[in-house]
ROKE-614402 format. One record per residue: residue number from 1; residue in three letters; chain; x, y, z of N, C-alpha, C in turn. Coordinates in steps of 0.001 Angstrom, whole numbers, plus 500000, padded with zeros to 6 digits. Layout:
<mike num="NUM" residuo="ALA" cadena="A" n_px="X" n_py="Y" n_pz="Z" ca_px="X" ca_py="Y" ca_pz="Z" c_px="X" c_py="Y" c_pz="Z"/>
...
***
This chain:
<mike num="1" residuo="MET" cadena="A" n_px="531219" n_py="481766" n_pz="524540" ca_px="529794" ca_py="481546" ca_pz="524345" c_px="529277" c_py="482526" c_pz="523286"/>
<mike num="2" residuo="VAL" cadena="A" n_px="528516" n_py="482008" n_pz="522342" ca_px="527955" ca_py="482807" ca_pz="521257" c_px="526446" c_py="482919" c_pz="521462"/>
<mike num="3" residuo="SER" cadena="A" n_px="525922" n_py="484131" n_pz="521326" ca_px="524475" ca_py="484337" ca_pz="521488" c_px="523715" c_py="483827" c_pz="520268"/>
<mike num="4" residuo="LEU" cadena="A" n_px="522412" n_py="483687" n_pz="520447" ca_px="521556" ca_py="483316" ca_pz="519321" c_px="521587" c_py="484382" c_pz="518229"/>
<mike num="5" residuo="VAL" cadena="A" n_px="521825" n_py="485606" n_pz="518618" ca_px="521894" ca_py="486712" ca_pz="517649" c_px="523133" c_py="486594" c_pz="516779"/>
<mike num="6" residuo="SER" cadena="A" n_px="524250" n_py="486283" n_pz="517380" ca_px="525493" ca_py="486305" ca_pz="516606" c_px="525956" c_py="484931" c_pz="516134"/>
<mike num="7" residuo="GLU" cadena="A" n_px="525175" n_py="483865" n_pz="516397" ca_px="525608" ca_py="482558" ca_pz="515904" c_px="525586" c_py="482506" c_pz="514376"/>
<mike num="8" residuo="SER" cadena="A" n_px="524746" n_py="483316" n_pz="513741" ca_px="524803" ca_py="483498" ca_pz="512285" c_px="525555" c_py="484787" c_pz="512037"/>
<mike num="9" residuo="LEU" cadena="A" n_px="526538" n_py="484734" n_pz="511180" ca_px="527347" ca_py="485915" ca_pz="510920" c_px="526510" c_py="487071" c_pz="510392"/>
<mike num="10" residuo="ALA" cadena="A" n_px="526820" n_py="488266" n_pz="510827" ca_px="526163" ca_py="489467" ca_pz="510308" c_px="526670" c_py="489739" c_pz="508899"/>
<mike num="11" residuo="ALA" cadena="A" n_px="525812" n_py="490313" n_pz="508096" ca_px="526180" ca_py="490660" ca_pz="506720" c_px="527219" c_py="491776" c_pz="506727"/>
<mike num="12" residuo="THR" cadena="A" n_px="527944" n_py="491856" n_pz="505642" ca_px="528904" ca_py="492956" ca_pz="505500" c_px="528132" c_py="494259" c_pz="505318"/>
<mike num="13" residuo="PRO" cadena="A" n_px="528739" n_py="495374" n_pz="505648" ca_px="528052" ca_py="496650" ca_pz="505418" c_px="527613" c_py="496815" c_pz="503962"/>
<mike num="14" residuo="GLU" cadena="A" n_px="528409" n_py="496362" n_pz="503020" ca_px="528056" ca_py="496476" ca_pz="501602" c_px="526811" c_py="495646" c_pz="501285"/>
<mike num="15" residuo="ALA" cadena="A" n_px="526719" n_py="494465" n_pz="501862" ca_px="525553" ca_py="493608" ca_pz="501635" c_px="524305" c_py="494225" c_pz="502271"/>
<mike num="16" residuo="VAL" cadena="A" n_px="524459" n_py="494866" n_pz="503418" ca_px="523336" ca_py="495531" ca_pz="504074" c_px="522838" c_py="496686" c_pz="503213"/>
<mike num="17" residuo="VAL" cadena="A" n_px="523752" n_py="497470" n_pz="502670" ca_px="523374" ca_py="498579" ca_pz="501790" c_px="522611" c_py="498034" c_pz="500583"/>
<mike num="18" residuo="ASP" cadena="A" n_px="523123" n_py="496992" n_pz="499970" ca_px="522451" ca_py="496401" ca_pz="498809" c_px="521063" c_py="495883" c_pz="499173"/>
<mike num="19" residuo="HIS" cadena="A" n_px="520961" n_py="495172" n_pz="500279" ca_px="519684" ca_py="494597" ca_pz="500705" c_px="518631" c_py="495672" c_pz="500930"/>
<mike num="20" residuo="TYR" cadena="A" n_px="518958" n_py="496707" n_pz="501707" ca_px="517953" ca_py="497717" ca_pz="502035" c_px="517673" c_py="498675" c_pz="500880"/>
<mike num="21" residuo="THR" cadena="A" n_px="518632" n_py="498866" n_pz="500016" ca_px="518370" ca_py="499649" ca_pz="498807" c_px="517340" c_py="498925" c_pz="497947"/>
<mike num="22" residuo="ARG" cadena="A" n_px="517523" n_py="497621" n_pz="497783" ca_px="516563" ca_py="496837" ca_pz="497002" c_px="515211" c_py="496785" c_pz="497700"/>
<mike num="23" residuo="ARG" cadena="A" n_px="515202" n_py="496601" n_pz="499009" ca_px="513930" ca_py="496520" ca_pz="499744" c_px="513122" c_py="497810" c_pz="499634"/>
<mike num="24" residuo="LEU" cadena="A" n_px="513797" n_py="498935" n_pz="499748" ca_px="513094" ca_py="500223" ca_pz="499658" c_px="512594" c_py="500518" c_pz="498250"/>
<mike num="25" residuo="ALA" cadena="A" n_px="513107" n_py="499820" n_pz="497262" ca_px="512579" ca_py="499957" ca_pz="495901" c_px="511220" c_py="499275" c_pz="495770"/>
<mike num="26" residuo="PHE" cadena="A" n_px="510907" n_py="498365" n_pz="496688" ca_px="509658" ca_py="497615" ca_pz="496656" c_px="508615" c_py="498123" c_pz="497635"/>
<mike num="27" residuo="GLU" cadena="A" n_px="509056" n_py="498830" n_pz="498678" ca_px="508164" ca_py="499204" ca_pz="499772" c_px="508264" c_py="500682" c_pz="500127"/>
<mike num="28" residuo="THR" cadena="A" n_px="507183" n_py="501163" n_pz="500717" ca_px="507175" ca_py="502450" ca_pz="501383" c_px="506394" c_py="502235" c_pz="502674"/>
<mike num="29" residuo="ASP" cadena="A" n_px="506313" n_py="503249" n_pz="503520" ca_px="505562" ca_py="503057" ca_pz="504754" c_px="504502" c_py="504134" c_pz="504921"/>
<mike num="30" residuo="CYS" cadena="A" n_px="503680" n_py="503939" n_pz="505930" ca_px="502551" ca_py="504837" ca_pz="506172" c_px="503008" c_py="506272" c_pz="506406"/>
<mike num="31" residuo="TYR" cadena="A" n_px="504069" n_py="506452" n_pz="507173" ca_px="504548" ca_py="507800" ca_pz="507457" c_px="504948" c_py="508523" c_pz="506175"/>
<mike num="32" residuo="ASP" cadena="A" n_px="505712" n_py="507864" n_pz="505326" ca_px="506165" ca_py="508518" ca_pz="504094" c_px="504996" c_py="508855" c_pz="503169"/>
<mike num="33" residuo="VAL" cadena="A" n_px="504012" n_py="507969" n_pz="503100" ca_px="502822" ca_py="508256" ca_pz="502293" c_px="502074" c_py="509445" c_pz="502890"/>
<mike num="34" residuo="HIS" cadena="A" n_px="501860" n_py="509412" n_pz="504189" ca_px="501138" ca_py="510497" ca_pz="504871" c_px="501834" c_py="511840" c_pz="504664"/>
<mike num="35" residuo="GLU" cadena="A" n_px="503134" n_py="511872" n_pz="504882" ca_px="503881" ca_py="513129" ca_pz="504754" c_px="503894" c_py="513625" c_pz="503307"/>
<mike num="36" residuo="SER" cadena="A" n_px="503965" n_py="512727" n_pz="502348" ca_px="503924" ca_py="513138" ca_pz="500944" c_px="502589" c_py="513782" c_pz="500611"/>
<mike num="37" residuo="ILE" cadena="A" n_px="501504" n_py="513196" n_pz="501116" ca_px="500176" ca_py="513770" ca_pz="500891" c_px="500051" c_py="515104" c_pz="501630"/>
<mike num="38" residuo="ARG" cadena="A" n_px="500455" n_py="515124" n_pz="502904" ca_px="500320" ca_py="516327" ca_pz="503739" c_px="501110" c_py="517504" c_pz="503170"/>
<mike num="39" residuo="ASN" cadena="A" n_px="502262" n_py="517232" n_pz="502593" ca_px="503118" ca_py="518287" ca_pz="502055" c_px="502874" c_py="518551" c_pz="500573"/>
<mike num="40" residuo="ASP" cadena="A" n_px="501756" n_py="518039" n_pz="500056" ca_px="501383" ca_py="518234" ca_pz="498656" c_px="502503" c_py="517791" c_pz="497712"/>
<mike num="41" residuo="GLN" cadena="A" n_px="503091" n_py="516642" n_pz="498024" ca_px="504160" ca_py="516071" ca_pz="497206" c_px="503785" c_py="514672" c_pz="496719"/>
<mike num="42" residuo="GLN" cadena="A" n_px="502506" n_py="514463" n_pz="496499" ca_px="502039" ca_py="513142" ca_pz="496092" c_px="502314" c_py="512940" c_pz="494610"/>
<mike num="43" residuo="ASP" cadena="A" n_px="503374" n_py="512220" n_pz="494318" ca_px="503758" ca_py="511927" ca_pz="492935" c_px="503488" c_py="510458" c_pz="492598"/>
<mike num="44" residuo="PHE" cadena="A" n_px="502445" n_py="509921" n_pz="493189" ca_px="502062" ca_py="508527" ca_pz="493027" c_px="500541" c_py="508433" c_pz="493100"/>
<mike num="45" residuo="VAL" cadena="A" n_px="500031" n_py="507315" n_pz="492587" ca_px="498611" ca_py="507005" ca_pz="492711" c_px="498473" c_py="506030" c_pz="493869"/>
<mike num="46" residuo="LEU" cadena="A" n_px="497680" n_py="506402" n_pz="494841" ca_px="497453" ca_py="505570" ca_pz="496017" c_px="496251" c_py="504673" c_pz="495753"/>
<mike num="47" residuo="LEU" cadena="A" n_px="496486" n_py="503358" n_pz="495710" ca_px="495421" ca_py="502403" ca_pz="495415" c_px="495060" c_py="501583" c_pz="496648"/>
<mike num="48" residuo="ASP" cadena="A" n_px="493801" n_py="501674" n_pz="497029" ca_px="493232" ca_py="500797" ca_pz="498043" c_px="492750" c_py="499571" c_pz="497288"/>
<mike num="49" residuo="VAL" cadena="A" n_px="493364" n_py="498430" n_pz="497525" ca_px="493079" ca_py="497240" ca_pz="496728" c_px="492132" c_py="496262" c_pz="497437"/>
<mike num="50" residuo="ARG" cadena="A" n_px="491449" n_py="496765" n_pz="498474" ca_px="490422" ca_py="495965" ca_pz="499149" c_px="489109" c_py="496079" c_pz="498378"/>
<mike num="51" residuo="GLY" cadena="A" n_px="488114" n_py="495383" n_pz="498833" ca_px="486807" ca_py="495427" ca_pz="498191" c_px="486112" c_py="496759" c_pz="498406"/>
<mike num="52" residuo="PRO" cadena="A" n_px="485112" n_py="497068" n_pz="497558" ca_px="484412" ca_py="498346" ca_pz="497634" c_px="483735" c_py="498626" c_pz="498980"/>
<mike num="53" residuo="ALA" cadena="A" n_px="483169" n_py="497618" n_pz="499614" ca_px="482474" ca_py="497845" ca_pz="500886" c_px="483448" c_py="498332" c_pz="501966"/>
<mike num="54" residuo="LEU" cadena="A" n_px="484619" n_py="497727" n_pz="502034" ca_px="485612" ca_py="498162" ca_pz="503014" c_px="486139" c_py="499557" c_pz="502677"/>
<mike num="55" residuo="TYR" cadena="A" n_px="486355" n_py="499803" n_pz="501393" ca_px="486807" ca_py="501124" ca_pz="500954" c_px="485793" c_py="502197" c_pz="501342"/>
<mike num="56" residuo="GLU" cadena="A" n_px="484519" n_py="501944" n_pz="501075" ca_px="483481" ca_py="502929" ca_pz="501387" c_px="483403" c_py="503211" c_pz="502881"/>
<mike num="57" residuo="LYS" cadena="A" n_px="483629" n_py="502195" n_pz="503675" ca_px="483557" ca_py="502349" ca_pz="505129" c_px="484708" c_py="503222" c_pz="505651"/>
<mike num="58" residuo="SER" cadena="A" n_px="485924" n_py="502986" n_pz="505134" ca_px="487084" ca_py="503728" ca_pz="505620" c_px="488272" c_py="503489" c_pz="504698"/>
<mike num="59" residuo="HIS" cadena="A" n_px="488918" n_py="504573" n_pz="504293" ca_px="490112" ca_py="504454" ca_pz="503454" c_px="491021" c_py="505657" c_pz="503667"/>
<mike num="60" residuo="LEU" cadena="A" n_px="492194" n_py="505592" n_pz="503091" ca_px="493147" ca_py="506688" ca_pz="503202" c_px="492701" c_py="507847" c_pz="502326"/>
<mike num="61" residuo="PRO" cadena="A" n_px="492903" n_py="509073" n_pz="502793" ca_px="492526" ca_py="510245" ca_pz="501985" c_px="493230" c_py="510216" c_pz="500622"/>
<mike num="62" residuo="GLY" cadena="A" n_px="492459" n_py="510438" n_pz="499590" ca_px="493009" ca_py="510489" ca_pz="498243" c_px="493186" c_py="509141" c_pz="497569"/>
<mike num="63" residuo="ALA" cadena="A" n_px="492868" n_py="508071" n_pz="498279" ca_px="493039" ca_py="506740" ca_pz="497694" c_px="491946" c_py="506443" c_pz="496672"/>
<mike num="64" residuo="VAL" cadena="A" n_px="492331" n_py="505720" n_pz="495645" ca_px="491421" ca_py="505232" ca_pz="494620" c_px="491171" c_py="503762" c_pz="494913"/>
<mike num="65" residuo="ASN" cadena="A" n_px="489926" n_py="503334" n_pz="494824" ca_px="489619" ca_py="501927" ca_pz="495063" c_px="489725" c_py="501135" c_pz="493770"/>
<mike num="66" residuo="LEU" cadena="A" n_px="490619" n_py="500166" n_pz="493771" ca_px="490749" ca_py="499228" ca_pz="492663" c_px="491131" c_py="497884" c_pz="493277"/>
<mike num="67" residuo="PRO" cadena="A" n_px="490133" n_py="497047" n_pz="493584" ca_px="490427" ca_py="495748" ca_pz="494195" c_px="491433" c_py="494965" c_pz="493359"/>
<mike num="68" residuo="HIS" cadena="A" n_px="492329" n_py="494265" n_pz="494035" ca_px="493392" ca_py="493561" ca_pz="493314" c_px="492841" c_py="492595" c_pz="492275"/>
<mike num="69" residuo="ALA" cadena="A" n_px="491692" n_py="492008" n_pz="492524" ca_px="491098" ca_py="491078" ca_pz="491560" c_px="490621" c_py="491785" c_pz="490297"/>
<mike num="70" residuo="LYS" cadena="A" n_px="490475" n_py="493096" n_pz="490332" ca_px="489970" ca_py="493873" ca_pz="489190" c_px="491085" c_py="494569" c_pz="488408"/>
<mike num="71" residuo="ILE" cadena="A" n_px="492326" n_py="494359" n_pz="488793" ca_px="493440" ca_py="494998" ca_pz="488091" c_px="493669" c_py="494280" c_pz="486765"/>
<mike num="72" residuo="THR" cadena="A" n_px="493466" n_py="495030" n_pz="485675" ca_px="493641" ca_py="494495" ca_pz="484321" c_px="494244" c_py="495590" c_pz="483452"/>
<mike num="73" residuo="VAL" cadena="A" n_px="494606" n_py="495244" n_pz="482255" ca_px="495097" ca_py="496239" ca_pz="481301" c_px="494084" c_py="497374" c_pz="481171"/>
<mike num="74" residuo="ARG" cadena="A" n_px="492813" n_py="497032" n_pz="481061" ca_px="491770" ca_py="498043" ca_pz="480889" c_px="491622" c_py="498943" c_pz="482111"/>
<mike num="75" residuo="THR" cadena="A" n_px="491648" n_py="498369" n_pz="483321" ca_px="491385" ca_py="499183" ca_pz="484520" c_px="492529" c_py="500117" c_pz="484872"/>
<mike num="76" residuo="VAL" cadena="A" n_px="493709" n_py="499881" n_pz="484315" ca_px="494834" ca_py="500790" ca_pz="484593" c_px="495239" c_py="501591" c_pz="483361"/>
<mike num="77" residuo="SER" cadena="A" n_px="494466" n_py="501479" n_pz="482293" ca_px="494859" ca_py="502111" ca_pz="481026" c_px="494809" c_py="503643" c_pz="481059"/>
<mike num="78" residuo="ASP" cadena="A" n_px="494085" n_py="504234" n_pz="481992" ca_px="494023" ca_py="505695" ca_pz="482059" c_px="495283" c_py="506326" c_pz="482644"/>
<mike num="79" residuo="TRP" cadena="A" n_px="496123" n_py="505533" n_pz="483292" ca_px="497351" ca_py="506055" ca_pz="483885" c_px="498508" c_py="505878" c_pz="482915"/>
<mike num="80" residuo="THR" cadena="A" n_px="499403" n_py="506845" n_pz="482891" ca_px="500553" ca_py="506806" ca_pz="481988" c_px="501537" c_py="505708" c_pz="482402"/>
<mike num="81" residuo="ALA" cadena="A" n_px="502398" n_py="505371" n_pz="481477" ca_px="503358" ca_py="504285" ca_pz="481694" c_px="504312" c_py="504582" c_pz="482853"/>
<mike num="82" residuo="ASP" cadena="A" n_px="504592" n_py="505846" n_pz="483106" ca_px="505550" ca_py="506186" ca_pz="484171" c_px="504890" c_py="506420" c_pz="485537"/>
<mike num="83" residuo="THR" cadena="A" n_px="503598" n_py="506150" n_pz="485652" ca_px="502889" ca_py="506318" ca_pz="486923" c_px="503445" c_py="505351" c_pz="487962"/>
<mike num="84" residuo="LEU" cadena="A" n_px="503685" n_py="505884" n_pz="489152" ca_px="504062" ca_py="505048" ca_pz="490288" c_px="502807" c_py="504783" c_pz="491107"/>
<mike num="85" residuo="PHE" cadena="A" n_px="502516" n_py="503518" n_pz="491343" ca_px="501391" ca_py="503132" ca_pz="492182" c_px="501899" c_py="502758" c_pz="493559"/>
<mike num="86" residuo="VAL" cadena="A" n_px="501162" n_py="503172" n_pz="494582" ca_px="501396" ca_py="502710" ca_pz="495948" c_px="500125" c_py="501973" c_pz="496337"/>
<mike num="87" residuo="VAL" cadena="A" n_px="500269" n_py="500697" n_pz="496667" ca_px="499118" ca_py="499861" ca_pz="496960" c_px="499089" c_py="499507" c_pz="498441"/>
<mike num="88" residuo="TYR" cadena="A" n_px="497862" n_py="499402" n_pz="498965" ca_px="497709" ca_py="498942" ca_pz="500344" c_px="496444" c_py="498122" c_pz="500482"/>
<mike num="89" residuo="CYS" cadena="A" n_px="496434" n_py="497294" n_pz="501515" ca_px="495257" ca_py="496492" ca_pz="501846" c_px="495024" c_py="496598" c_pz="503347"/>
<mike num="90" residuo="ALA" cadena="A" n_px="494509" n_py="495562" n_pz="503961" ca_px="494136" ca_py="495629" ca_pz="505374" c_px="495343" c_py="495744" c_pz="506295"/>
<mike num="91" residuo="GLY" cadena="A" n_px="496408" n_py="495054" n_pz="506015" ca_px="497582" ca_py="495099" ca_pz="506882" c_px="498473" c_py="493898" c_pz="506649"/>
<mike num="92" residuo="SER" cadena="A" n_px="499346" n_py="493653" n_pz="507619" ca_px="500345" ca_py="492599" ca_pz="507439" c_px="499738" c_py="491201" c_pz="507387"/>
<mike num="93" residuo="HIS" cadena="A" n_px="498500" n_py="491050" n_pz="507836" ca_px="497824" ca_py="489756" ca_pz="507794" c_px="497136" c_py="489514" c_pz="506446"/>
<mike num="94" residuo="CYS" cadena="A" n_px="497271" n_py="490456" n_pz="505521" ca_px="496579" ca_py="490402" ca_pz="504235" c_px="497615" c_py="490465" c_pz="503108"/>
<mike num="95" residuo="ASN" cadena="A" n_px="497427" n_py="489653" n_pz="502077" ca_px="498372" ca_py="489701" ca_pz="500954" c_px="497781" c_py="490359" c_pz="499715"/>
<mike num="96" residuo="GLY" cadena="A" n_px="496678" n_py="491084" n_pz="499872" ca_px="496060" ca_py="491770" ca_pz="498741" c_px="496985" c_py="492777" c_pz="498083"/>
<mike num="97" residuo="ALA" cadena="A" n_px="497767" n_py="493491" n_pz="498887" ca_px="498705" ca_py="494466" ca_pz="498318" c_px="499792" c_py="493762" c_pz="497516"/>
<mike num="98" residuo="ASP" cadena="A" n_px="500247" n_py="492616" n_pz="497999" ca_px="501254" ca_py="491846" ca_pz="497263" c_px="500689" c_py="491359" c_pz="495928"/>
<mike num="99" residuo="LYS" cadena="A" n_px="499437" n_py="490871" n_pz="495956" ca_px="498799" ca_py="490422" ca_pz="494721" c_px="498641" c_py="491578" c_pz="493741"/>
<mike num="100" residuo="ALA" cadena="A" n_px="498254" n_py="492747" n_pz="494259" ca_px="498097" ca_py="493923" ca_pz="493400" c_px="499435" c_py="494347" c_pz="492817"/>
<mike num="101" residuo="ALA" cadena="A" n_px="500476" n_py="494353" n_pz="493632" ca_px="501810" ca_py="494742" ca_pz="493152" c_px="502273" c_py="493808" c_pz="492041"/>
<mike num="102" residuo="LEU" cadena="A" n_px="502048" n_py="492526" n_pz="492234" ca_px="502442" ca_py="491552" ca_pz="491220" c_px="501680" c_py="491774" c_pz="489918"/>
<mike num="103" residuo="LYS" cadena="A" n_px="500376" n_py="491983" n_pz="490005" ca_px="499573" ca_py="492218" ca_pz="488799" c_px="500015" c_py="493488" c_pz="488082"/>
<mike num="104" residuo="LEU" cadena="A" n_px="500211" n_py="494556" n_pz="488849" ca_px="500638" ca_py="495819" ca_pz="488231" c_px="501994" c_py="495669" c_pz="487556"/>
<mike num="105" residuo="ALA" cadena="A" n_px="502915" n_py="494999" n_pz="488209" ca_px="504244" ca_py="494796" ca_pz="487624" c_px="504161" c_py="493962" c_pz="486348"/>
<mike num="106" residuo="LYS" cadena="A" n_px="503300" n_py="492945" n_pz="486351" ca_px="503130" ca_py="492131" ca_pz="485145" c_px="502545" c_py="492945" c_pz="484003"/>
<mike num="107" residuo="LEU" cadena="A" n_px="501848" n_py="494033" n_pz="484337" ca_px="501303" ca_py="494931" ca_pz="483311" c_px="502288" c_py="496038" c_pz="482946"/>
<mike num="108" residuo="GLY" cadena="A" n_px="503496" n_py="495953" n_pz="483476" ca_px="504536" ca_py="496927" ca_pz="483150" c_px="504463" c_py="498214" c_pz="483959"/>
<mike num="109" residuo="LYS" cadena="A" n_px="503760" n_py="498185" n_pz="485076" ca_px="503592" ca_py="499389" ca_pz="485909" c_px="504584" c_py="499385" c_pz="487062"/>
<mike num="110" residuo="ARG" cadena="A" n_px="505025" n_py="500577" n_pz="487441" ca_px="505887" ca_py="500744" ca_pz="488620" c_px="505003" c_py="500722" c_pz="489865"/>
<mike num="111" residuo="VAL" cadena="A" n_px="505454" n_py="500040" n_pz="490902" ca_px="504602" ca_py="499879" ca_pz="492085" c_px="505439" c_py="499666" c_pz="493339"/>
<mike num="112" residuo="LYS" cadena="A" n_px="504922" n_py="500193" n_pz="494439" ca_px="505455" ca_py="499935" ca_pz="495777" c_px="504289" c_py="499536" c_pz="496675"/>
<mike num="113" residuo="VAL" cadena="A" n_px="504560" n_py="498679" n_pz="497634" ca_px="503576" ca_py="498291" ca_pz="498638" c_px="503758" c_py="499195" c_pz="499858"/>
<mike num="114" residuo="MET" cadena="A" n_px="502648" n_py="499736" n_pz="500360" ca_px="502702" ca_py="500483" ca_pz="501615" c_px="502591" c_py="499468" c_pz="502744"/>
<mike num="115" residuo="ILE" cadena="A" n_px="503729" n_py="499202" n_pz="503390" ca_px="503728" ca_py="498211" ca_pz="504461" c_px="502858" c_py="498699" c_pz="505618"/>
<mike num="116" residuo="GLY" cadena="A" n_px="502187" n_py="497768" n_pz="506232" ca_px="501303" ca_py="498104" ca_pz="507347" c_px="499854" c_py="498237" c_pz="506945"/>
<mike num="117" residuo="GLY" cadena="A" n_px="499597" n_py="498710" n_pz="505730" ca_px="498232" ca_py="498862" ca_pz="505239" c_px="497372" c_py="499706" c_pz="506170"/>
<mike num="118" residuo="ILE" cadena="A" n_px="496085" n_py="499408" n_pz="506185" ca_px="495119" ca_py="500124" ca_pz="507030" c_px="495524" c_py="500052" c_pz="508499"/>
<mike num="119" residuo="THR" cadena="A" n_px="495979" n_py="498867" n_pz="508930" ca_px="496364" ca_py="498688" ca_pz="510327" c_px="497529" c_py="499598" c_pz="510692"/>
<mike num="120" residuo="GLY" cadena="A" n_px="498521" n_py="499666" n_pz="509830" ca_px="499668" ca_py="500535" ca_pz="510079" c_px="499277" c_py="502003" c_pz="510108"/>
<mike num="121" residuo="TRP" cadena="A" n_px="498391" n_py="502398" n_pz="509187" ca_px="497905" ca_py="503780" ca_pz="509131" c_px="497215" c_py="504142" c_pz="510452"/>
<mike num="122" residuo="ALA" cadena="A" n_px="496367" n_py="503233" n_pz="510938" ca_px="495671" ca_py="503457" ca_pz="512207" c_px="496665" c_py="503510" c_pz="513369"/>
<mike num="123" residuo="ASP" cadena="A" n_px="497647" n_py="502623" n_pz="513365" ca_px="498658" ca_py="502613" ca_pz="514430" c_px="499411" c_py="503936" c_pz="514506"/>
<mike num="124" residuo="GLU" cadena="A" n_px="499600" n_py="504582" n_pz="513355" ca_px="500290" ca_py="505880" ca_pz="513322" c_px="499376" c_py="507020" c_pz="513785"/>
<mike num="125" residuo="GLY" cadena="A" n_px="498084" n_py="506742" n_pz="513900" ca_px="497131" ca_py="507773" ca_pz="514332" c_px="496694" c_py="508705" c_pz="513221"/>
<mike num="126" residuo="PHE" cadena="A" n_px="496904" n_py="508293" n_pz="511967" ca_px="496532" ca_py="509129" ca_pz="510835" c_px="495036" c_py="509010" c_pz="510564"/>
<mike num="127" residuo="ALA" cadena="A" n_px="494460" n_py="510068" n_pz="510006" ca_px="493019" ca_py="510128" ca_pz="509758" c_px="492633" c_py="509300" c_pz="508543"/>
<mike num="128" residuo="PHE" cadena="A" n_px="491412" n_py="508795" n_pz="508602" ca_px="490784" ca_py="508087" ca_pz="507491" c_px="489665" c_py="508947" c_pz="506942"/>
<mike num="129" residuo="THR" cadena="A" n_px="489186" n_py="508573" n_pz="505796" ca_px="487999" ca_py="509179" ca_pz="505220" c_px="487073" c_py="508049" c_pz="504796"/>
<mike num="130" residuo="SER" cadena="A" n_px="485843" n_py="508374" n_pz="504458" ca_px="484909" ca_py="507340" ca_pz="504032" c_px="483986" c_py="507893" c_pz="502965"/>
<mike num="131" residuo="CYS" cadena="A" n_px="483231" n_py="507000" n_pz="502350" ca_px="482237" ca_py="507385" ca_pz="501352" c_px="480837" c_py="507276" c_pz="501926"/>
<mike num="132" residuo="VAL" cadena="A" n_px="480752" n_py="506928" n_pz="503190" ca_px="479464" ca_py="506706" ca_pz="503821" c_px="478873" c_py="508037" c_pz="504274"/>
<mike num="133" residuo="ASN" cadena="A" n_px="477639" n_py="508271" n_pz="503905" ca_px="476916" ca_py="509464" ca_pz="504351" c_px="476317" c_py="509153" c_pz="505720"/>
<mike num="134" residuo="PRO" cadena="A" n_px="476786" n_py="509820" n_pz="506810" ca_px="476295" ca_py="509487" ca_pz="508141" c_px="474794" c_py="509718" c_pz="508306"/>
<mike num="135" residuo="GLU" cadena="A" n_px="474190" n_py="510576" n_pz="507481" ca_px="472751" ca_py="510829" ca_pz="507584" c_px="471947" c_py="509776" c_pz="506833"/>
<mike num="136" residuo="ASN" cadena="A" n_px="472624" n_py="509003" n_pz="505993" ca_px="471933" ca_py="507960" ca_pz="505222" c_px="472854" c_py="506725" c_pz="505149"/>
<mike num="137" residuo="PRO" cadena="A" n_px="473069" n_py="506023" n_pz="506288" ca_px="474016" ca_py="504900" ca_pz="506282" c_px="473541" c_py="503777" c_pz="505362"/>
<mike num="138" residuo="PRO" cadena="A" n_px="474495" n_py="502983" n_pz="504851" ca_px="474104" ca_py="501893" ca_pz="503963" c_px="473252" c_py="500870" c_pz="504706"/>
<mike num="139" residuo="GLN" cadena="A" n_px="472351" n_py="500256" n_pz="503965" ca_px="471467" ca_py="499238" ca_pz="504557" c_px="472225" c_py="497919" c_pz="504629"/>
<mike num="140" residuo="THR" cadena="A" n_px="472004" n_py="497174" n_pz="505704" ca_px="472632" ca_py="495864" ca_pz="505838" c_px="471540" c_py="494816" c_pz="505909"/>
<mike num="141" residuo="GLY" cadena="A" n_px="471907" n_py="493603" n_pz="505601" ca_px="470953" ca_py="492487" ca_pz="505666" c_px="470083" c_py="492433" c_pz="504424"/>
<mike num="142" residuo="ALA" cadena="A" n_px="469144" n_py="491506" n_pz="504440" ca_px="468270" ca_py="491305" ca_pz="503270" c_px="466983" c_py="492054" c_pz="503384"/>
***
């Protein structure tokens, strides 16, 4: 009797090494981003690619807001060609980070997606920051 797990052959160790080496070239995770920032080893630009209202409400410390729809040659021209971007959005239910990664790559920029996004960051218990002044909250409605 063969289980559902083993009815498809497992990859060779060499294929597994190749697969995960390639995958890690495209992705990073919340822990690695957090630890790089915490240990003052941030050698990347952290881009929050959600809209400005969500960014202002809550974002990762040190993140720059650049919505994926606004990524153009002009909006990234201040960064050098060898800059590594780490992009994130709301979480696994959102493809904004994927769209941003694709746009940045088409512009010749190096990029990794932070898997998990805001949701993953919260799940890890890491702190957020905001642009909202608690003594003067933004007005809502008309």
